[in-house]
A tleap script that builds the chain and sets N, CA, C and O, in Angstrom:
source leaprc.protein.ff14SB
mol = sequence {
  NMET SER MET GLN TYR PHE SER ILE SER PHE
  PHE THR GLU PRO GLY THR LEU TRP ILE ASN
  ALA GLY THR HIE LEU LYS TYR VAL GLN GLY
  GLY ARG ARG ASN TRP GLN SER ALA LEU LEU
  GLY ASP LEU GLU SER ARG ASN GLU PRO GLY
  PHE GLU GLU ALA ILE THR GLU LEU ILE SER
  ASN PRO GLU ALA ALA ARG GLY ASP ALA TYR
  ALA GLU MET MET SER ARG SER THR THR ALA
  MET ALA SER LEU ILE GLN ASP LEU LEU LEU
  ALA SER GLN PRO SER HIE LEU ASP HIE LEU
  THR HIE CYS ILE SER GLU LEU SER GLY ASP
  PHE LYS ALA LEU THR CYS LYS PRO GLY SER
  GLU VAL ALA SER ARG ALA PHE LYS GLN SER
  ASP CARG
}
set mol.1.N position { -28.587 -4.217 -13.026 }
set mol.1.CA position { -27.241 -3.858 -12.567 }
set mol.1.C position { -26.397 -4.965 -12.379 }
set mol.1.O position { -26.743 -6.000 -11.809 }
set mol.2.N position { -25.116 -4.711 -12.936 }
set mol.2.CA position { -24.170 -5.891 -12.793 }
set mol.2.C position { -23.480 -5.886 -11.272 }
set mol.2.O position { -23.321 -4.909 -10.540 }
set mol.3.N position { -23.183 -7.031 -11.066 }
set mol.3.CA position { -22.375 -7.432 -9.380 }
set mol.3.C position { -21.215 -6.296 -9.397 }
set mol.3.O position { -21.019 -5.612 -8.393 }
set mol.4.N position { -20.470 -6.130 -10.562 }
set mol.4.CA position { -19.336 -5.313 -10.355 }
set mol.4.C position { -19.626 -4.003 -10.181 }
set mol.4.O position { -18.944 -3.351 -9.390 }
set mol.5.N position { -20.695 -3.399 -10.897 }
set mol.5.CA position { -21.263 -2.051 -10.685 }
set mol.5.C position { -21.784 -1.780 -9.140 }
set mol.5.O position { -21.542 -0.770 -8.480 }
set mol.6.N position { -22.537 -2.894 -8.735 }
set mol.6.CA position { -22.975 -2.895 -7.296 }
set mol.6.C position { -21.800 -2.725 -6.374 }
set mol.6.O position { -21.741 -1.824 -5.538 }
set mol.7.N position { -20.895 -3.604 -6.557 }
set mol.7.CA position { -19.641 -3.514 -5.707 }
set mol.7.C position { -18.858 -2.225 -5.476 }
set mol.7.O position { -18.571 -1.711 -4.394 }
set mol.8.N position { -18.554 -1.783 -6.768 }
set mol.8.CA position { -17.891 -0.580 -6.829 }
set mol.8.C position { -18.891 0.682 -6.300 }
set mol.8.O position { -18.474 1.500 -5.481 }
set mol.9.N position { -19.930 0.729 -6.728 }
set mol.9.CA position { -20.873 1.683 -6.003 }
set mol.9.C position { -20.991 1.603 -4.627 }
set mol.9.O position { -20.994 2.656 -3.990 }
set mol.10.N position { -21.100 0.422 -3.991 }
set mol.10.CA position { -21.109 0.273 -2.462 }
set mol.10.C position { -19.921 0.654 -1.812 }
set mol.10.O position { -19.975 1.187 -0.704 }
set mol.11.N position { -18.805 0.429 -2.411 }
set mol.11.CA position { -17.474 0.681 -1.704 }
set mol.11.C position { -17.138 2.113 -1.933 }
set mol.11.O position { -16.225 2.532 -1.221 }
set mol.12.N position { -17.670 2.952 -2.762 }
set mol.12.CA position { -17.517 4.243 -2.949 }
set mol.12.C position { -18.506 5.318 -2.357 }
set mol.12.O position { -18.278 6.528 -2.386 }
set mol.13.N position { -19.468 4.820 -1.896 }
set mol.13.CA position { -20.697 5.606 -1.276 }
set mol.13.C position { -20.220 5.997 0.073 }
set mol.13.O position { -19.674 5.136 0.761 }
set mol.14.N position { -20.368 7.213 0.528 }
set mol.14.CA position { -20.006 7.771 1.847 }
set mol.14.C position { -20.857 6.895 2.767 }
set mol.14.O position { -21.960 6.455 2.444 }
set mol.15.N position { -20.197 6.658 4.049 }
set mol.15.CA position { -20.996 5.872 5.053 }
set mol.15.C position { -20.974 4.417 4.881 }
set mol.15.O position { -21.528 3.737 5.745 }
set mol.16.N position { -20.379 3.817 3.827 }
set mol.16.CA position { -20.038 2.704 3.833 }
set mol.16.C position { -18.775 1.910 4.364 }
set mol.16.O position { -17.955 2.546 5.026 }
set mol.17.N position { -18.563 0.576 4.122 }
set mol.17.CA position { -17.122 0.007 4.568 }
set mol.17.C position { -16.015 0.833 3.875 }
set mol.17.O position { -15.019 1.016 4.575 }
set mol.18.N position { -15.998 1.337 2.705 }
set mol.18.CA position { -15.034 2.030 2.160 }
set mol.18.C position { -15.083 3.294 2.461 }
set mol.18.O position { -16.178 3.794 2.203 }
set mol.19.N position { -14.110 4.188 3.027 }
set mol.19.CA position { -14.287 5.299 3.316 }
set mol.19.C position { -13.913 6.496 2.137 }
set mol.19.O position { -13.141 6.165 1.237 }
set mol.20.N position { -14.319 7.509 2.149 }
set mol.20.CA position { -14.006 8.501 0.781 }
set mol.20.C position { -12.850 9.032 0.931 }
set mol.20.O position { -12.366 9.207 2.049 }
set mol.21.N position { -12.183 9.399 -0.294 }
set mol.21.CA position { -10.896 9.890 -0.446 }
set mol.21.C position { -10.577 11.086 0.457 }
set mol.21.O position { -9.462 11.089 0.980 }
set mol.22.N position { -11.287 11.949 0.669 }
set mol.22.CA position { -11.190 12.966 1.550 }
set mol.22.C position { -11.003 12.695 2.970 }
set mol.22.O position { -10.198 13.339 3.644 }
set mol.23.N position { -11.807 11.651 3.495 }
set mol.23.CA position { -11.624 11.298 5.029 }
set mol.23.C position { -10.238 10.367 4.879 }
set mol.23.O position { -9.325 10.547 5.685 }
set mol.24.N position { -10.136 9.528 3.990 }
set mol.24.CA position { -8.857 8.749 3.948 }
set mol.24.C position { -7.629 9.704 4.000 }
set mol.24.O position { -6.779 9.539 4.876 }
set mol.25.N position { -7.519 10.692 3.086 }
set mol.25.CA position { -6.402 11.643 3.195 }
set mol.25.C position { -6.283 12.260 4.349 }
set mol.25.O position { -5.157 12.297 4.845 }
set mol.26.N position { -7.241 12.799 4.951 }
set mol.26.CA position { -7.171 13.340 6.508 }
set mol.26.C position { -6.526 12.374 7.584 }
set mol.26.O position { -5.873 12.801 8.536 }
set mol.27.N position { -6.753 11.116 7.362 }
set mol.27.CA position { -6.014 10.211 8.307 }
set mol.27.C position { -4.553 9.978 7.783 }
set mol.27.O position { -3.637 9.858 8.595 }
set mol.28.N position { -4.362 9.922 6.625 }
set mol.28.CA position { -2.911 9.788 5.964 }
set mol.28.C position { -2.114 11.015 6.514 }
set mol.28.O position { -1.002 10.894 7.026 }
set mol.29.N position { -2.742 12.159 6.376 }
set mol.29.CA position { -2.148 13.394 6.577 }
set mol.29.C position { -1.721 13.460 8.157 }
set mol.29.O position { -0.647 13.946 8.512 }
set mol.30.N position { -2.685 12.914 9.067 }
set mol.30.CA position { -2.733 13.077 10.394 }
set mol.30.C position { -1.458 11.932 10.913 }
set mol.30.O position { -0.615 12.194 11.771 }
set mol.31.N position { -1.560 10.748 10.228 }
set mol.31.CA position { -0.395 10.001 10.639 }
set mol.31.C position { 0.919 10.364 10.261 }
set mol.31.O position { 1.897 10.051 10.940 }
set mol.32.N position { 0.994 11.071 9.107 }
set mol.32.CA position { 2.335 11.594 8.683 }
set mol.32.C position { 2.541 12.652 9.580 }
set mol.32.O position { 3.660 12.563 10.087 }
set mol.33.N position { 1.932 13.567 9.952 }
set mol.33.CA position { 2.190 14.427 11.057 }
set mol.33.C position { 2.748 13.905 12.434 }
set mol.33.O position { 3.663 14.401 13.092 }
set mol.34.N position { 1.978 12.773 12.724 }
set mol.34.CA position { 2.256 12.218 14.105 }
set mol.34.C position { 3.894 11.651 13.941 }
set mol.34.O position { 4.770 11.846 14.784 }
set mol.35.N position { 4.056 10.974 12.765 }
set mol.35.CA position { 5.370 10.344 12.539 }
set mol.35.C position { 6.361 11.347 12.538 }
set mol.35.O position { 7.347 11.210 13.261 }
set mol.36.N position { 6.194 12.563 11.653 }
set mol.36.CA position { 7.068 13.680 11.729 }
set mol.36.C position { 7.371 14.245 13.067 }
set mol.36.O position { 8.507 14.626 13.352 }
set mol.37.N position { 6.316 14.310 13.940 }
set mol.37.CA position { 6.414 14.772 15.332 }
set mol.37.C position { 7.321 13.968 16.026 }
set mol.37.O position { 8.227 14.494 16.672 }
set mol.38.N position { 7.188 12.776 15.971 }
set mol.38.CA position { 7.950 11.719 16.782 }
set mol.38.C position { 9.429 11.834 16.247 }
set mol.38.O position { 10.399 11.909 17.000 }
set mol.39.N position { 9.503 11.839 14.893 }
set mol.39.CA position { 11.116 12.046 14.373 }
set mol.39.C position { 11.773 13.388 14.905 }
set mol.39.O position { 12.961 13.374 15.230 }
set mol.40.N position { 10.993 14.588 15.003 }
set mol.40.CA position { 11.383 15.743 15.369 }
set mol.40.C position { 11.874 15.543 16.907 }
set mol.40.O position { 12.956 15.963 17.316 }
set mol.41.N position { 10.975 14.879 17.659 }
set mol.41.CA position { 11.283 14.779 19.192 }
set mol.41.C position { 12.335 13.976 19.345 }
set mol.41.O position { 13.154 14.314 20.201 }
set mol.42.N position { 12.566 12.802 18.616 }
set mol.42.CA position { 13.669 11.965 18.651 }
set mol.42.C position { 15.113 12.664 18.198 }
set mol.42.O position { 16.172 12.342 18.737 }
set mol.43.N position { 15.022 13.671 17.129 }
set mol.43.CA position { 16.103 14.352 16.797 }
set mol.43.C position { 16.442 15.338 17.701 }
set mol.43.O position { 17.632 15.653 17.668 }
set mol.44.N position { 15.674 15.981 18.583 }
set mol.44.CA position { 15.998 16.920 19.498 }
set mol.44.C position { 16.785 16.280 20.680 }
set mol.44.O position { 17.598 16.840 21.415 }
set mol.45.N position { 16.357 14.961 20.702 }
set mol.45.CA position { 17.146 14.320 21.951 }
set mol.45.C position { 18.257 13.295 21.418 }
set mol.45.O position { 18.537 12.217 21.941 }
set mol.46.N position { 18.738 13.762 20.457 }
set mol.46.CA position { 19.901 12.940 19.703 }
set mol.46.C position { 21.313 12.631 20.459 }
set mol.46.O position { 22.159 11.817 20.088 }
set mol.47.N position { 21.367 13.494 21.637 }
set mol.47.CA position { 22.510 13.375 22.218 }
set mol.47.C position { 22.257 12.504 23.720 }
set mol.47.O position { 23.129 12.325 24.571 }
set mol.48.N position { 21.103 12.117 23.780 }
set mol.48.CA position { 20.597 11.314 24.916 }
set mol.48.C position { 20.824 9.942 24.725 }
set mol.48.O position { 21.059 9.484 23.607 }
set mol.49.N position { 20.759 9.102 25.963 }
set mol.49.CA position { 20.854 7.647 25.730 }
set mol.49.C position { 19.753 7.175 25.115 }
set mol.49.O position { 18.666 7.698 25.359 }
set mol.50.N position { 19.846 6.244 24.331 }
set mol.50.CA position { 18.673 5.611 23.527 }
set mol.50.C position { 18.325 6.238 22.217 }
set mol.50.O position { 17.483 5.655 21.534 }
set mol.51.N position { 18.846 7.326 21.780 }
set mol.51.CA position { 18.549 7.965 20.510 }
set mol.51.C position { 18.582 6.893 19.384 }
set mol.51.O position { 17.664 6.788 18.571 }
set mol.52.N position { 19.728 6.074 19.378 }
set mol.52.CA position { 19.627 5.202 18.030 }
set mol.52.C position { 18.612 4.140 18.163 }
set mol.52.O position { 18.049 3.763 17.136 }
set mol.53.N position { 18.302 3.601 19.318 }
set mol.53.CA position { 17.415 2.667 19.462 }
set mol.53.C position { 15.808 3.271 18.914 }
set mol.53.O position { 15.029 2.618 18.219 }
set mol.54.N position { 15.598 4.551 19.386 }
set mol.54.CA position { 14.291 5.467 19.193 }
set mol.54.C position { 14.264 5.716 17.488 }
set mol.54.O position { 13.248 5.528 16.819 }
set mol.55.N position { 15.316 6.083 17.031 }
set mol.55.CA position { 15.188 6.270 15.521 }
set mol.55.C position { 14.996 4.944 14.915 }
set mol.55.O position { 14.022 4.765 14.183 }
set mol.56.N position { 15.839 3.990 15.151 }
set mol.56.CA position { 15.728 2.612 14.650 }
set mol.56.C position { 14.161 2.108 14.749 }
set mol.56.O position { 13.652 1.479 13.821 }
set mol.57.N position { 13.584 2.369 15.711 }
set mol.57.CA position { 12.115 1.892 15.963 }
set mol.57.C position { 11.302 2.670 15.163 }
set mol.57.O position { 10.369 2.140 14.559 }
set mol.58.N position { 11.570 4.094 15.058 }
set mol.58.CA position { 10.691 5.061 14.367 }
set mol.58.C position { 10.763 4.513 12.884 }
set mol.58.O position { 9.678 4.403 12.313 }
set mol.59.N position { 11.832 4.177 12.231 }
set mol.59.CA position { 12.107 3.838 10.860 }
set mol.59.C position { 11.484 2.434 10.591 }
set mol.59.O position { 10.757 2.232 9.618 }
set mol.60.N position { 11.814 1.452 11.523 }
set mol.60.CA position { 11.496 0.099 11.255 }
set mol.60.C position { 9.995 -0.237 11.524 }
set mol.60.O position { 9.477 -1.263 11.083 }
set mol.61.N position { 9.377 0.615 12.218 }
set mol.61.CA position { 8.002 0.340 12.578 }
set mol.61.C position { 7.193 1.666 12.616 }
set mol.61.O position { 6.623 2.006 13.653 }
set mol.62.N position { 7.141 2.455 11.419 }
set mol.62.CA position { 6.564 3.617 11.353 }
set mol.62.C position { 4.936 3.677 11.798 }
set mol.62.O position { 4.470 4.731 12.233 }
set mol.63.N position { 4.214 2.620 11.673 }
set mol.63.CA position { 2.836 2.568 11.953 }
set mol.63.C position { 2.585 2.933 13.333 }
set mol.63.O position { 1.581 3.569 13.651 }
set mol.64.N position { 3.652 2.471 14.342 }
set mol.64.CA position { 3.343 2.760 15.709 }
set mol.64.C position { 3.308 4.195 16.024 }
set mol.64.O position { 2.613 4.552 16.975 }
set mol.65.N position { 3.961 5.053 15.354 }
set mol.65.CA position { 4.045 6.404 15.650 }
set mol.65.C position { 3.003 7.249 15.007 }
set mol.65.O position { 2.820 8.416 15.353 }
set mol.66.N position { 2.173 6.533 13.871 }
set mol.66.CA position { 1.173 7.101 13.304 }
set mol.66.C position { -0.023 7.392 14.063 }
set mol.66.O position { -0.713 8.388 13.842 }
set mol.67.N position { -0.314 6.405 15.091 }
set mol.67.CA position { -1.397 6.644 16.021 }
set mol.67.C position { -2.602 5.732 15.575 }
set mol.67.O position { -2.619 5.169 14.480 }
set mol.68.N position { -3.569 5.635 16.476 }
set mol.68.CA position { -4.590 4.445 16.526 }
set mol.68.C position { -5.573 4.911 15.483 }
set mol.68.O position { -6.161 3.991 14.913 }
set mol.69.N position { -5.908 6.231 15.076 }
set mol.69.CA position { -6.809 6.646 14.122 }
set mol.69.C position { -6.514 6.130 12.821 }
set mol.69.O position { -7.348 5.511 12.161 }
set mol.70.N position { -5.002 6.441 12.320 }
set mol.70.CA position { -4.372 5.950 11.401 }
set mol.70.C position { -4.603 4.317 11.088 }
set mol.70.O position { -5.148 3.858 10.085 }
set mol.71.N position { -4.060 3.586 12.180 }
set mol.71.CA position { -4.201 2.055 12.233 }
set mol.71.C position { -5.517 1.643 11.907 }
set mol.71.O position { -5.663 0.817 11.006 }
set mol.72.N position { -6.596 2.148 12.575 }
set mol.72.CA position { -7.929 1.931 12.277 }
set mol.72.C position { -8.513 2.312 10.885 }
set mol.72.O position { -9.447 1.704 10.361 }
set mol.73.N position { -7.981 3.192 10.433 }
set mol.73.CA position { -8.439 3.667 8.939 }
set mol.73.C position { -7.810 2.574 8.222 }
set mol.73.O position { -8.564 1.825 7.601 }
set mol.74.N position { -6.586 2.354 8.198 }
set mol.74.CA position { -5.847 1.316 7.385 }
set mol.74.C position { -6.551 0.005 7.484 }
set mol.74.O position { -6.787 -0.598 6.436 }
set mol.75.N position { -6.897 -0.482 8.585 }
set mol.75.CA position { -7.571 -1.841 8.791 }
set mol.75.C position { -8.826 -1.761 8.040 }
set mol.75.O position { -9.058 -2.618 7.186 }
set mol.76.N position { -9.666 -0.809 8.276 }
set mol.76.CA position { -10.902 -0.757 7.579 }
set mol.76.C position { -10.746 -0.688 6.060 }
set mol.76.O position { -11.573 -1.262 5.352 }
set mol.77.N position { -9.634 0.047 5.479 }
set mol.77.CA position { -9.499 0.199 4.196 }
set mol.77.C position { -9.078 -1.129 3.693 }
set mol.77.O position { -9.655 -1.597 2.711 }
set mol.78.N position { -8.117 -1.780 4.284 }
set mol.78.CA position { -7.457 -3.097 3.808 }
set mol.78.C position { -8.613 -4.006 3.639 }
set mol.78.O position { -8.692 -4.648 2.592 }
set mol.79.N position { -9.580 -4.140 4.615 }
set mol.79.CA position { -10.690 -5.136 4.687 }
set mol.79.C position { -11.653 -5.008 3.559 }
set mol.79.O position { -12.129 -5.966 2.951 }
set mol.80.N position { -11.937 -3.588 3.295 }
set mol.80.CA position { -13.003 -3.050 2.292 }
set mol.80.C position { -12.379 -3.640 0.875 }
set mol.80.O position { -13.002 -4.384 0.117 }
set mol.81.N position { -10.992 -3.150 0.658 }
set mol.81.CA position { -10.292 -3.279 -0.567 }
set mol.81.C position { -10.389 -4.768 -0.793 }
set mol.81.O position { -10.775 -5.213 -1.874 }
set mol.82.N position { -10.047 -5.530 0.205 }
set mol.82.CA position { -9.901 -7.122 -0.100 }
set mol.82.C position { -11.223 -7.724 -0.494 }
set mol.82.O position { -11.367 -8.596 -1.351 }
set mol.83.N position { -12.044 -7.241 0.127 }
set mol.83.CA position { -13.554 -7.676 -0.148 }
set mol.83.C position { -13.979 -7.190 -1.575 }
set mol.83.O position { -14.648 -7.951 -2.273 }
set mol.84.N position { -13.620 -5.961 -2.034 }
set mol.84.CA position { -13.959 -5.363 -3.216 }
set mol.84.C position { -13.156 -6.235 -4.209 }
set mol.84.O position { -13.763 -6.603 -5.214 }
set mol.85.N position { -12.003 -6.571 -4.070 }
set mol.85.CA position { -11.139 -7.283 -5.054 }
set mol.85.C position { -11.902 -8.812 -5.132 }
set mol.85.O position { -12.058 -9.357 -6.225 }
set mol.86.N position { -12.318 -9.386 -3.980 }
set mol.86.CA position { -12.836 -10.652 -4.189 }
set mol.86.C position { -14.039 -10.704 -4.736 }
set mol.86.O position { -14.428 -11.728 -5.299 }
set mol.87.N position { -14.737 -9.669 -4.646 }
set mol.87.CA position { -16.083 -9.555 -5.452 }
set mol.87.C position { -15.930 -9.461 -7.028 }
set mol.87.O position { -16.652 -10.008 -7.862 }
set mol.88.N position { -14.788 -8.615 -7.259 }
set mol.88.CA position { -14.737 -8.211 -8.686 }
set mol.88.C position { -13.957 -9.633 -9.366 }
set mol.88.O position { -14.359 -9.990 -10.473 }
set mol.89.N position { -12.941 -10.364 -8.753 }
set mol.89.CA position { -12.582 -11.617 -9.120 }
set mol.89.C position { -13.637 -12.714 -9.289 }
set mol.89.O position { -13.567 -13.493 -10.239 }
set mol.90.N position { -14.665 -12.787 -8.329 }
set mol.90.CA position { -15.627 -13.753 -8.477 }
set mol.90.C position { -16.557 -13.375 -9.572 }
set mol.90.O position { -17.175 -14.257 -10.171 }
set mol.91.N position { -16.697 -12.103 -9.875 }
set mol.91.CA position { -17.602 -11.624 -10.934 }
set mol.91.C position { -17.051 -11.736 -12.422 }
set mol.91.O position { -17.754 -11.702 -13.432 }
set mol.92.N position { -15.671 -11.876 -12.380 }
set mol.92.CA position { -14.971 -11.735 -13.671 }
set mol.92.C position { -15.069 -13.085 -14.602 }
set mol.92.O position { -15.530 -14.154 -14.203 }
set mol.93.N position { -14.562 -12.843 -15.884 }
set mol.93.CA position { -14.725 -13.948 -16.848 }
set mol.93.C position { -13.276 -14.504 -16.913 }
set mol.93.O position { -12.266 -13.914 -16.530 }
set mol.94.N position { -13.350 -15.753 -17.470 }
set mol.94.CA position { -12.053 -16.301 -17.473 }
set mol.94.C position { -10.995 -15.479 -18.311 }
set mol.94.O position { -9.800 -15.483 -18.014 }
set mol.95.N position { -11.431 -14.887 -19.207 }
set mol.95.CA position { -10.483 -13.961 -20.010 }
set mol.95.C position { -9.877 -12.888 -19.248 }
set mol.95.O position { -8.727 -12.503 -19.458 }
set mol.96.N position { -10.768 -12.324 -18.220 }
set mol.96.CA position { -10.295 -11.345 -17.283 }
set mol.96.C position { -9.224 -11.880 -16.498 }
set mol.96.O position { -8.150 -11.295 -16.354 }
set mol.97.N position { -9.514 -13.018 -15.974 }
set mol.97.CA position { -8.335 -13.667 -15.087 }
set mol.97.C position { -7.034 -14.188 -15.856 }
set mol.97.O position { -5.939 -14.290 -15.302 }
set mol.98.N position { -7.263 -14.488 -17.122 }
set mol.98.CA position { -5.966 -14.825 -17.812 }
set mol.98.C position { -5.241 -13.300 -17.904 }
set mol.98.O position { -4.044 -13.185 -17.642 }
set mol.99.N position { -5.896 -12.379 -18.216 }
set mol.99.CA position { -5.273 -11.038 -18.668 }
set mol.99.C position { -4.575 -10.721 -17.098 }
set mol.99.O position { -3.379 -10.433 -17.050 }
set mol.100.N position { -5.276 -10.781 -16.013 }
set mol.100.CA position { -4.676 -10.549 -14.556 }
set mol.100.C position { -3.465 -11.342 -14.275 }
set mol.100.O position { -2.513 -10.889 -13.638 }
set mol.101.N position { -3.524 -12.645 -14.808 }
set mol.101.CA position { -2.179 -13.633 -14.461 }
set mol.101.C position { -1.135 -13.034 -15.324 }
set mol.101.O position { 0.004 -12.899 -14.877 }
set mol.102.N position { -1.470 -12.626 -16.653 }
set mol.102.CA position { -0.320 -12.091 -17.268 }
set mol.102.C position { 0.319 -10.736 -16.874 }
set mol.102.O position { 1.513 -10.506 -17.064 }
set mol.103.N position { -0.462 -9.931 -16.367 }
set mol.103.CA position { 0.028 -8.727 -15.673 }
set mol.103.C position { 0.738 -8.880 -14.473 }
set mol.103.O position { 1.720 -8.186 -14.207 }
set mol.104.N position { 0.194 -9.948 -13.570 }
set mol.104.CA position { 0.917 -10.207 -12.514 }
set mol.104.C position { 2.136 -10.819 -12.639 }
set mol.104.O position { 2.998 -10.621 -11.782 }
set mol.105.N position { 2.353 -11.594 -13.657 }
set mol.105.CA position { 3.585 -12.174 -14.012 }
set mol.105.C position { 4.652 -11.248 -14.462 }
set mol.105.O position { 5.812 -11.338 -14.061 }
set mol.106.N position { 4.224 -10.336 -15.323 }
set mol.106.CA position { 4.992 -9.116 -15.709 }
set mol.106.C position { 5.444 -8.397 -14.353 }
set mol.106.O position { 6.639 -8.244 -14.100 }
set mol.107.N position { 4.536 -8.009 -13.585 }
set mol.107.CA position { 4.964 -7.183 -12.338 }
set mol.107.C position { 5.747 -8.093 -11.329 }
set mol.107.O position { 6.371 -7.549 -10.418 }
set mol.108.N position { 5.741 -9.219 -11.434 }
set mol.108.CA position { 6.605 -10.035 -10.717 }
set mol.108.C position { 7.985 -9.795 -11.149 }
set mol.108.O position { 8.866 -9.622 -10.307 }
set mol.109.N position { 8.262 -9.770 -12.561 }
set mol.109.CA position { 9.586 -9.697 -13.023 }
set mol.109.C position { 10.036 -8.239 -12.785 }
set mol.109.O position { 11.218 -7.947 -12.607 }
set mol.110.N position { 9.059 -7.366 -12.791 }
set mol.110.CA position { 9.577 -5.962 -12.471 }
set mol.110.C position { 10.203 -6.021 -10.894 }
set mol.110.O position { 11.318 -5.570 -10.630 }
set mol.111.N position { 9.404 -6.584 -9.992 }
set mol.111.CA position { 9.895 -6.709 -8.672 }
set mol.111.C position { 11.146 -7.387 -8.494 }
set mol.111.O position { 11.819 -7.023 -7.530 }
set mol.112.N position { 11.610 -8.331 -9.254 }
set mol.112.CA position { 12.920 -9.094 -9.395 }
set mol.112.C position { 13.828 -8.076 -9.696 }
set mol.112.O position { 14.809 -7.962 -8.961 }
set mol.113.N position { 13.657 -7.178 -10.812 }
set mol.113.CA position { 14.529 -6.287 -11.344 }
set mol.113.C position { 14.885 -5.200 -10.234 }
set mol.113.O position { 15.988 -4.653 -10.221 }
set mol.114.N position { 13.833 -4.905 -9.254 }
set mol.114.CA position { 14.067 -3.861 -8.291 }
set mol.114.C position { 14.970 -4.500 -7.054 }
set mol.114.O position { 15.477 -3.743 -6.227 }
set mol.115.N position { 15.113 -5.694 -6.989 }
set mol.115.CA position { 15.977 -6.291 -6.022 }
set mol.115.C position { 17.469 -6.007 -6.083 }
set mol.115.O position { 18.224 -6.207 -5.131 }
set mol.116.N position { 17.810 -5.571 -7.159 }
set mol.116.CA position { 19.322 -5.142 -7.387 }
set mol.116.C position { 20.086 -6.238 -7.357 }
set mol.116.O position { 21.275 -6.103 -7.067 }
set mol.117.N position { 19.546 -7.551 -7.653 }
set mol.117.CA position { 20.407 -8.661 -7.716 }
set mol.117.C position { 20.725 -9.044 -9.015 }
set mol.117.O position { 19.863 -9.744 -9.546 }
set mol.118.N position { 21.754 -8.782 -9.712 }
set mol.118.CA position { 22.101 -8.889 -11.016 }
set mol.118.C position { 21.973 -10.419 -11.384 }
set mol.118.O position { 22.311 -11.293 -10.585 }
set mol.119.N position { 21.470 -10.693 -12.630 }
set mol.119.CA position { 21.453 -12.030 -13.115 }
set mol.119.C position { 20.860 -12.087 -14.397 }
set mol.119.O position { 20.048 -11.213 -14.700 }
set mol.120.N position { 21.166 -13.056 -15.256 }
set mol.120.CA position { 20.904 -13.031 -16.648 }
set mol.120.C position { 19.374 -12.698 -16.987 }
set mol.120.O position { 19.047 -11.965 -17.920 }
set mol.121.N position { 18.480 -13.325 -16.116 }
set mol.121.CA position { 17.091 -13.164 -16.227 }
set mol.121.C position { 16.731 -11.518 -16.002 }
set mol.121.O position { 15.872 -11.035 -16.739 }
set mol.122.N position { 17.267 -10.816 -15.172 }
set mol.122.CA position { 17.014 -9.359 -14.936 }
set mol.122.C position { 17.727 -8.601 -15.895 }
set mol.122.O position { 17.157 -7.593 -16.312 }
set mol.123.N position { 18.959 -8.895 -16.377 }
set mol.123.CA position { 19.560 -8.128 -17.453 }
set mol.123.C position { 18.774 -8.323 -18.761 }
set mol.123.O position { 18.519 -7.344 -19.461 }
set mol.124.N position { 18.456 -9.332 -19.045 }
set mol.124.CA position { 17.749 -9.654 -20.426 }
set mol.124.C position { 16.288 -8.838 -20.355 }
set mol.124.O position { 15.869 -8.305 -21.382 }
set mol.125.N position { 15.640 -8.769 -19.290 }
set mol.125.CA position { 14.402 -8.007 -19.188 }
set mol.125.C position { 14.663 -6.716 -19.309 }
set mol.125.O position { 13.984 -6.007 -20.052 }
set mol.126.N position { 15.809 -6.187 -18.503 }
set mol.126.CA position { 16.055 -4.715 -18.565 }
set mol.126.C position { 16.436 -4.132 -19.968 }
set mol.126.O position { 16.106 -3.029 -20.404 }
set mol.127.N position { 17.185 -5.073 -20.583 }
set mol.127.CA position { 17.663 -4.748 -22.114 }
set mol.127.C position { 16.475 -4.730 -22.908 }
set mol.127.O position { 16.361 -3.794 -23.700 }
set mol.128.N position { 15.553 -5.604 -22.845 }
set mol.128.CA position { 14.303 -5.675 -23.699 }
set mol.128.C position { 13.440 -4.473 -23.515 }
set mol.128.O position { 12.894 -3.953 -24.489 }
set mol.129.N position { 13.289 -3.988 -22.245 }
set mol.129.CA position { 12.484 -2.753 -21.987 }
set mol.129.C position { 13.262 -1.542 -22.357 }
set mol.129.O position { 12.629 -0.496 -22.501 }
set mol.130.N position { 14.524 -1.541 -22.527 }
set mol.130.CA position { 15.121 -0.237 -23.107 }
set mol.130.C position { 15.013 -0.168 -24.383 }
set mol.130.O position { 15.305 0.926 -24.867 }
set mol.131.N position { 14.602 -1.194 -25.271 }
set mol.131.CA position { 14.589 -1.218 -26.561 }
set mol.131.C position { 13.116 -0.745 -27.046 }
set mol.131.O position { 12.840 -0.667 -28.243 }
set mol.132.N position { 12.309 -0.474 -26.146 }
set mol.132.CA position { 10.841 -0.110 -26.575 }
set mol.132.C position { 10.854 1.382 -26.922 }
set mol.132.O position { 9.820 1.938 -27.295 }
savepdb mol mol.pdb
quit
């Protein structure tokens, strides 16, 4: 059995460091409900002092309103995913890493295009993509 297969199997089995999709979805939905509830509460008090600060905090720091369970799930998920990616990279061949480097370079260009800062590099890339 390959190391990659073992890593993927380990992180997808229930009860391991990686949580299954159903459990993950439950926490995401709970966090969303908590945030929406906080938003509705703030909107109900929109005529009260501190409304602007409360809305600003809710938008700029949404994790605070999502709750502890959501934060713990995200922490576990992030740790498990980082470990899985590390294992996969360590088990990969040089050709895999070359391919990933190329994909990351392209993705970096996509993010530059999303910054909405016009420039010849972004404009030429956007023009090339429209020719596809």
